[in-house]
N, C-alpha and C positions, 0 to 999 in steps of 0.2 A: 775697505776704504782706504786708498792711496792719496794721500796729500800731494797736489802739484809743486812743485818748486819753485814754479814762475812767481805765484802771488808773493812768497814769502820774499823772492828778489827784489820785487816791486816795493815791500815794504821797507827795505834798506834805504830807500829814497828819501825817507822821514825818519829822522832818528829822535827828534825832540818830543818827549812824551807830553801827553795832554790829553783831555776829552774830546778836542775838534780840531780840524785842521782848517785854517783859513786860506793857505794859499791852495789854487789850484783847484777847489773843490767846486767844480762846476756842475756836478749832477748833484741829484736828490737819491734819499733812502726810499721814497715812494716806492711800493712793491719790490723792494731789492734788499728787504733785511736778509742778512746771512752771507751777502755776496762781498768777495774780495776782489777789490778793485784799485789798487795803488794808492793814489793821492785820495781819494774819495770810496774809502770801505765804509760797508753797511755790516760787517763781521763784528761778531765778540771780541775781537783780539785788538779792534782797531782803538779802543781807547786808551789801551796802555804802549801803543805805537805811535800814537798821535796822528792816525791817518783816516780820522772819522769824517764822514760828510758833515757839514753843519748841522743839518736837520735829523740827525742819526738818531738822537732820543726822543724826537717828536714821532717818529715812523718806526723805529724798531724798540718796542715797549717793555718797560719795567713795571712790574704789577706790585701790587701789596693790599692783602697777602697772596701768596703765589699758589697758594692749595687750599682744597677743600673736599668734603666728602664728596663722592661720585652720583649722591643723590641730588645736588645741584641746591641752589638758593642761598649761595654765599655771595655777598657783595664784595667787590674787589675795586680797588680804586688804581688808575693809571699814573704812574708817577713821572714827573717832569714834565707834563702835557697840561697847557690849560687852555681853555675852550670858553672864551666870553660871550659867544651866541650862543645864549641857552634857549633859544627857540627852535635850534635843530633838533632832531631826533638823533639819539643815539643808539644803534644797534650794533650788537655784537654777534659775530658769527663764528661758532665751534665746528671744526672737522669740514668747513666748506658747506654745511646743509642745515646745522641747528641755531636759530637766531633767538637771541634774548633781547629784551629791550633794557638798554642801558639808560642813564641819567648824567646831568650836569649839575653839581650841588653849587652851592651858594658861595665858595671859594674857587669856582670856575673850574673845577676838576672833574675828570671824566670817570664815571662808573661805569661796571659791567655786573650781571648776576650771572652766575655758574648755571649752566643747564643741568636737569636730569640727564647721566648718562649710563650707558650699560657697560662700561670700561673702566679699567683703573689706567694710570700712566700720563704721560705728557700728553696732551692735546692741544694741537695748534688753534689759534683764533686771529680773527681780523676786527677790525673795527671801522666803522662809517659814521661820521659826523656829518651827513649830508642825506639823512631819511631813505638811506640804502642805495644812494644811488653810485658810489663806489666804496670800496673797503683798501684802501691804501696802507694802514697801518697794522703791525704783526706782531703777535705775541705768543708765549705758552701757559696754559694753564694745567697745574697738575691736579689730576683726580685721583681720590686715595680710596681706599676699601673703607667702608662705611666703620668697620671696627677698628681701625688705624688712624681715626681722625679724635682730637681730644673730645674730651667729654664735655668741656663747655660749650662746643660747637654743636651740641644735639638738645634736644629735649628728653627730660629722662622720666623713665617709667617709675614711679615709686614702687619698689618690690615687684621687680619684674618678675619673679616666680609666681607670685600671684595672680598678675595679670595672666599669664600663659597656663594656669590651671584653674582659672576661674570659670565654674558649673560643674566641675567635678565635686567629688564627695568633700563637704565641709569648707567648701572655698566660695563664699558667696559677699555680700555687702559692696562697700564704695570702691572706686580704685581712683588714683590720684597721679598726676604727671606734673613736672615742673619744668621751667625753662629760664633762660638768662635775660630778662627784659630789654637790655640794653642793645641784644641783638637786632631787635626788631622796634624801629623807631614809630611806634604808634599807638594811638589809644586803645583801639580794641582789635581784636584778635579773632579770625575762624581756626577752629580744629577741625581737621579733616581725616577720614580713614581712607587710605590708599592701599589697593590690593595687587600682588604680584601672582602672575601666572606665567606658563610657558605651555603654548598651543602649538598644535600640528602633529604630523608623525613624527615621532622621536628619530632622531639621526637622518632626517631628511632637509630638504632646502626649505620646506615650509615651515619648519620649528622655528618659532618666534617667541620672542620674549617681551612681556610688556607690564608695564604699571599702569594700574587704571584708577582715576578717581571713584569711590565708591559712593560714599555719603557724607553728610557734612554732621559730626557730632556735637558742636556749638557753634553759632554765629554771634557777632558783635560783644564778645566777652572781653571783660577789662583785661588788659594786657598786665595783669597782676605777677604773674610768674609761676602761678599753680593754678590747677582745674582740677576738681572732684567731682565724681558723678556715679550712678547705678548703671551699670550696663545693662540694656535690654537687648533680646535677641533681634538679630538684623531680619529685614525681609527676604524670603525665601531667595530672590534673585540674587541676592549678595553672599548668601551662604556658601557658594561653591569657593570663596577665596578662602582659604586657610591661612596663608602666610601674609603678612602686610606690616605697615608702617602707618603712624599717625603724622601730619603734617601740620605745622602751626605757621599761619601768615596774617598778613593785614588784612582786616574786614572790608577793605575797600576793593580788594579782587573778587571777582566773580567765581562760584564755586568752581572746583576742578582747574582753575587757570595754571597753564603750565608755566614753569622755569620763572617764578616770582621768589622774591625775598622770602626767604623761610627757615624754619629749623624743624627737623626730623627726628622723631624716635629711632631706637635702633628696630630692625624688622625682627617679628616675633610672630610665635603662634597665635592665631585670633582665637584661643577659646571662648574670651570674653564676648564675642559678638556671634557665636553659634547658636543654632536655633533650640526650641523647647525638646527636641528629642535628645539632644545632646545634654541639656541640664539634668532630664527627666532620668537619663541612665547613660553616663558618660563611658561607661567601661564597654556596653554593649555598641554603642554608636563608634567607640575608639576601634574596637574589635572588628567591625565591619569595614571600618577603613583600613586597618591592616591587613585584612586579608584581601581588598581589593589591590593595594600596595602591592602584596605578595604575587597577585596573579600578574600585575602589569610587568614586575621586575623580572619573572621568569619568561616574559616575551621579548625583553629586551635582551641585546648583546652583552656576552660575559665581558666585563672590562677588568677583573680580577687577573687576568692572563696577562696583560701588558704592565702591569705595576712591578716597581721594584721590590725586594725584598727588604725587611727591616734590618737594620744594623743589630748583631746580637746583644750587645750592652749598651746601658747609658752611656759610658765612656764613649765608645764608638758613636754613638748617635750624636752627641756634642762636638765632637772631633770632626766627624765628616760633615764639614759646613758647606761644601760645595753641592751636594744633593740633598739634605736635610737640614730644617731651620725650626726652631722652636715654636710650638703651637701655643699660641697666646692663651689659649683657654687651660692649659696646666703647664705651669713654667715654675720650675725649681728655684728660681730666682726672684720669684713673686710670690713667694711662701707655698707653692704648690696646691693653689685653688682647684682642684679639678672635679668640677662639677659633676660632668658626665662621664668622669671616669673614675670612680672611688676605688682606692687602692693604689692608684698611680701618684707618683711623686714629679713625673715630666713625660711630656707628649713633644713628639717632632713630627712635622709633615714633609714630603717630599716636596723641595723648592719647586720641580718642574711638572706640569700635569702630563699625563700620559700622551702620547703624539695623535693617536687615533682616536680616543673616547673624551680626552680632556678630563680624566680621572685623578685621584690623587691617594696616595699612601698616607696613613698615620701608623705611629710607631708608640706605644706608651711603656712606662718602665716603672719598676717597683723602687724602693729604698733599698733593696740588697741590689740594683743595678741592673737586674734581668728583664726580660718582656714579661708584658702582662698580656695575656691572650685570651679572647671571647671564648675559646674551648674552656676555660677554667673559671673566669669572671664576667659578670655584666660591664665591669670596668675596664674590660680590655680594648685595645686599640680597633679602630674600625675604620676601613678604606672607605673611600669616597667614589660614588659615581660622579659627582660634580666637584672638582677642586674648590676648596674654599675660596683660594686666590684669583679662580677663576685660571684661564687659559688665552692666550693669544691665537686667534684674532678678537677675542672677545663677543661682545653684542650679542650673539646667537648661544641658544642653549645647547650643550649645558656649561657652557664657558663664561658665563656672566659672573663675576667675582661677588662672592657671598651668596646670592641669590638662588643660583642653580642647586648650589650645596643645600640650601635651605629646602628645597622643594623635594629633592631626590635623595636626602641623607637625614636631613633634621628633623622635618614634620613627620616622617615615617616612624621616627625612634620615639617623639610624641605619641603616637598612635599604637604603638605595639609595647613600648617599655613603659612610659610615663603615665600614659592614662588607660592601659589596659595590660592584662597579665600575658602578653604574647611575645616577651622578649627573646625566647628561643627561635622566634621565626625571622625577626630580625636581624639577630647573630648569625643565623643560617645564611642570610646572603650578605652579612657585611662580616664575613669572617677575618680573623686576624691573621697577618703573614707572620711567620717565623721567620728564621734568619739562615735556611741550611744553605741557600744559594747566595747569601751574601758574601760580596768580596770587597774589603776596606778599599779606599781610594791610596794612591801613591803620594809621598810627601816629599817634596824639596823646600828648601828654604834659601833665602840670603839675608846678610846682616852683617853689621859693624863695617869693618874697614874697606871693602866688602869681604867676607868670608861665604863660601858656597858649602852646602850638602846637597848633592844631587840626588835624583830619585832612585840610584841605584846604591847610594849611600857614599859615596866619594866627598872625601872634604877636602877644601882648599882655598886658599885666598889668591884674589886679583883685585891689585889696587890701581886699576887704569882709570881715566878721567876722560870721560865720554859718554856717549850714548850706545847700549849695548843689546843684544838680543838675549833676553833670559831664557826664551823658550819660544820654539815655532813648533808647532803640529799639524801637519800636513792632513790628518784626518778631517779635522772640522776648519783648517786654516786660523788655528787659533795663533796669535802672536800677544807676547807678553815683553816690552821693553823697559830697560832702567837706565836711569841717569845717572852718573857718578860723579861726585865733585869733590877737590881736595877738602879737607877740614882745615880748622886753625889749631896752631898752637895756644898755649895759656897767654903769651905774649903777644899774640894775635898775627903773628906769622905764618906762611902756609907750611901745613904739614905736608910730611911723605906718605900721608895714608887718606885714601879717599872713602867715600859711602854714598849709598842710594840718595836721592835728593827728590826722585820722581818715578814713577813705575806707572806705564799706559798698559793698556789691554783693548782686543779686540778681538772677535771671532766669526768668520765669514763676513757678512753684511752688518752685524751688531752695530750697537751704537759705540762710540770709542771712549773710554774713561780714563783718566788720567788722575792719579792720586800723587801730590807734591807738598813739601814742604815750602811753607810760605810765611812771611811776617815776622815781627820781633817783640815776644818770645815766639819761638817757632811753633807753627800748629799745622793741621793737615787741611789743605785746601784741595776739594774734590771738582774736575771739570768734564763737563758731558759735552762731547763734541766741541771741545775749545772754549766753552763757555762754565764759568764759575757757578756750584750750586749752592744753595742756602739748604742748612737743615736745620734752622729755627723750628720750623712747622713740622715736617716730616722726616722719621729717619730710617723710612724704608721707601724706595721707591721701583716700580714696575717699568723698565726700560727696554728698549729694543733688543732682543736676545740676549737678556741678562736681568737680574735683580740687583739692587744695590741696597745695602743696610749700614748704619752706622749707628752703632748701638753706644760709643762713647766719643768723644773728642780726639780720642788719639787710635781710633781703629777703625778700619772701612773693610767690610766684607763684600766681595763680588762674586756672584752664583751665576754661571754661564749656562745656556741651554742645553749643552752638552754634558752637563753635570760637572766641569770641572770647577774649581772655586780658588780666590785668590784673598788672602788677609793681609792688608797692607797696615803697618802700625810704626808708631814713634817710639824709638830704643835708643836712647841718648840724642846724640845729636843727627843721626841718621834715620833712614826708614828700616824696616825690618818686612820683608815679604816671603810669606808662605804659600806655596801651591799646592793642590790637590788635583790629582787626575785619576779618573777610572781607569781599570784594566783595559779598556778598550782602547786605551792610548799607547799600549805596547807596541814597540818599534815604530812609533810615529813621532818622536820627537827629537829634537837636536836643539843647540845652543849651549849658554854657559851651564846651564843646571841638567846637563847631560843627556843621554841616549836612554831612554828608559826600556831597558829589555832585560833585567836581572843580571847583568853583566858589568860590573863595574870598570873593566879592562879597557873598554872602549868610550868613557866618559869623557876623556879629552880630545875629541874629535872636533877638528878645524873646519873651518867653513868649506875648505877645499878637498875636505873628506882624509885628509891624512890623519892618523891617529897617534897619539903621543902614548908613550907606555905610562902605566899608572905609577912609577916613581919617576916622572918627570922631574928636573930641577924646577925652583922657583922663576926662573928666567925663562924656560920652557913653558911654564904654563901660563906665565905673562903673554907670551907670543900666541898661545891657543886664546886666551881672552881678548884680545887686541884684534883677532881675525874674526871676532864676533861684533864687531862695530857695524852700527844702523845704517845702512845707505839712507842718503835723503830721500830718496824717492818712496821708501817706504817707511818714514818717520811717522809715529802716532803722537809726537811730543805736539804740545801747544807753544809756539814762539810769541810771547804777547809781550814783550818787552824788549829794549835795545841791548839789554845785557846778555839774553837768551839768544836774540838773531846773530850778535857779533860773537857771542861764545860758542855756540853750539850749529845755529843755521849755516852761518859762514865761515866756519872752520870744520877740519877733517873732525870726523864723529867720534876718532880715537886721538887724544893729543900724544903726538910721539915726543913732546919735547918734556912732558910731565915723567919724573925719574921716581918711581915708588920704594920704599924702603923693604926690602925683601928680608926673611926670617933669618937667610944664611949668612945676612951681612951685618947682624944685630952683636954689638960688642957692648959688655956691660961691668961695671966695677964690681966688687964684691958686695958693697951697700945696697946697689941698684939691683944686683941679683935676689937679695935678701928681700928688698922691698917688693919687686913683682913677683916672687914666689909667694910671698904672704898674701897677696891680692888674688893671685892667678893660679896657684899651685903650678901643674904641669901642662895648662889651656894654652895651647902655642895660640889660638885666635886671640885670646886677652892679653897675652906678652905681648904681640905683634902690635895691637890697639893701643896700648899703655904706651909702649916706646915711640910708635911713629906719630901718636898725638900730644905725648906729654900730660895726657889725663888719665887719672886713675878711674874716673867717673865713666869714660868711654869704655875700657876695658871691664868694668862692672855690667855696663849695659848689654856688652857682647856676651858676656858668660850669661845673663838672663835671658838674651835672645837663643843661645844656645842650649839652655836649659829647657826652655818654653817647646823649641822645636823635639827635643828628646821624649818629653812628657807626650806631646802630641803623638809622637810616633810610638810611643808605648801604648797608648791608648787605641790606636789603629791597627794592632797586632790581631792576625785572623784567630779566630776563635772556633772552635769544633762545636756544631750544634748535631743532635740526635734528632732534634724535631720533637713536636708534640708526643707525648705518649697518653693514651685514654685511660680513664678508670676501667674496672671489669663492669660488667654489667650486675647489677645489684650488689656493688660494692662500693669502696671508697679507694681515693688517692692521696697520699700525702705526699707533698714537694711539687713546686710549680717551676722548677729550674732545670732546662734541658741542655745545659751546657756540659762539655767533658769533666767527667768526675763526678758529676751529680749523680745521686741516686733519688728513687723514687719508692715509696712503699705503698703496698696496698693491702686492704682489709675488705672484708664483707660484711653485708647487712645480718643483724640478726635472723637466724633462720638459714643461714648458708655458710657453706665452707669453703675455705680456700684451696683450690685445685693447681698448683703452680707454685712458682717462687713467690716468696714475700716481699722481694726487692728486685730494682732492675737499676743497672749502673750504665751511665752513658760512658763509651770507650771513645778511645781516641780515633778510630776508623771512622766514627759517626753513627754508629749502631747500639743499640741497646742490647744488654748483655742478656737478657730474656725478655721474651713478649708479656704483654699484659697477662695474666691469669684469669682462671674464671672462677665465679662464684657458683657453686652448685647447691641444691636443696640437700639440707641435711636430714637424717633419718634418726627419728626420735627413739631416745634410749628407752623412755617409759612403754613406747609402743612395742619396740622390740623385746623388752622382757616380758610383757605381757603376754606376747606370742609366745615367749619361750616356757613362761611358767603356765599358761593356758594349756600349751600342748602338754607339759607335763603332768599337771592335772588329770586332762583327758586319758592320758594313759595310765596313771594310776588307778583312776575309776575304772577303766576297762578291766586292768589287772585284778583290783578288788572283784568286780561282778564275775569274771572268770572264776576265780577262786570259790567264788559262794556257789556258783551252779556247778562247778565240779565236786564239790563237798557234797551238795545235794543229791547230784546223782550216785555218788557212793553209799548214800545213806539209803535210797531207793533200791540199789541193788541187793543192799544186806537184807532190807525187807523182804523182798521177792523171795529170796533166799531159804528165809526162815518160815514161809506160809507153807502149811500142809500141802 
């Protein structure tokens, strides 16, 4: 997406900031939200530039709250809009096709109710205030994965595990759920069960996803915030639904009425509503379901072949933030509560679903930092036919966030592993990935004055003032741009050093995200397509071509569809940015962060392809940096204030008048040398920042940023894996580490003896020193001795008999000779 220069030039015609423009605003924002048109703009930047149409806020809607579960039922109010005529019907239309009935409250404010959706992310909506005759007002609603919204927005299943085991051995009695009564302003409520299914031929055009109203659990119940009941088996026609959720809404709605104000529980296994056959013998029932799932799986395409291999170590998994992200079901920073993965302390999921099948990878790790595999433990990581977070374009199986994963990966785990002892069947079809083909991403960073460490390891400083190309990659049309501004000395004068104040990124036709410093004290501001985002409700967003995570106030993570990742954080008075690129970007990059090709000698490649030597002077490196100024026609930045327009839009992208302090120009007194050495040691980056800004804290922040870069680089070092080594048949294996220099020991069951080596060691070439030995049946020493001594006894007996017979024969011959 390239920003046209003309609209920005038109904005220069008005430089007095304010929310509205009163001069020349002859047009309206009706049906024009997002348009930039000089003196009557309906673009998000118009407020800061003072170019908004008079009715901008009446037609380009701000709402509160801005987000809710994709399950729908959330009430939100349109800000800044009053509508006194309460006789007109309010209709809210989402994605041009899904309509919900809104209302006008007693303060004349307009409200909408969010609909049940089969996708997450930003969803456009329009509003009609004339009974649906026209929809001139527009806004955006953020639909979130059900597990990524606040628990206060959901009804709670009390002891959720009990709900999902109800009817199995020793699990009976009452069940309870609770909810926040203030969310439902009604005297009585209805509690309904809804079921989820995906029907049609898998991976065909008629494969569809659907939530269905099944039956009412209770109606006209007091809105007390708690309901307790004794489950009864559902009627036979409803028992085909094995996954679902409860919905609580006003009793004024008719049963199953769509898209009304409501609270939902988490989706869960519907053990509690299954039939008498389940309750009579849950193991047999579950085994039958497991076998049926197994038969279906064997008919479906093999999705495992297009999944990425897992990182070899926990350190790699946490550092590779462009391709893997924390699994909220097993998070080391949340106490490692790993219900489905006992023995693990942390799991990650692949950020992007696989391209063809929409599947996902999962990787779990032990406290020792190594992989936990299903071949060794039922707590090992299991890949998913349906990615838990879904996959664009969503809506259709198996790409529905959360729900497709439940149908193809979770409920089958209940069948085979939790309700019946058939887990080997499940693990055979959901085997853990080892890491033999995993390749860590390449890392580059920019921070401080600013200083750069390229993908190939070249370190340099470039204190330019302007907007510059940090990275361009033709492979995916990835563009990362940085804005650098001069710092301030302690006395308020302009420093001879600069630092990053804004970073913008786009890949292909993805959304444009900009992260910049704003306010006082400085904080991170994130803009999506030039409009500021709020993270007070959601810290994870599904965007076009990327995911966005804000784990803390001072750090933003951006995960692109190519597997590239950015982390932008505050370090001192400036931004620090780290970029991760998978190996497929080799030979495809250029810009300030160098040419990724394992050859640092060509990192100083100018835009005109001239290459400076690695030992280029600071002044030559400055010319290299200046050559990567961003052309106006390809800028990704937002110019939403008169300062930004006059300073950056209407000026050269590289300020030729700014003269930085070069390292070879520094002259220090003996006392200054001692002070700087005490703080910085021999860190050139730190020394330059302290001198150019006059602030030891800036130098300290730079040291911290460099240390973080080096620690992440260390975490991402390649690790050799020899792959999983099986135990011998009729034997044991001790050791679940399969990385270089790891040793695995073998032993046999009683009655068997080991034939082969007792140990095998993972070698540097990725092979095991010896294969798995064999355990062969032992020969019994008792039997052997019995045979030996039995044989000797027989021989002795025969010898005695022979001697006796021989003597008798001699005696008889003597008698014969003595007879007459």
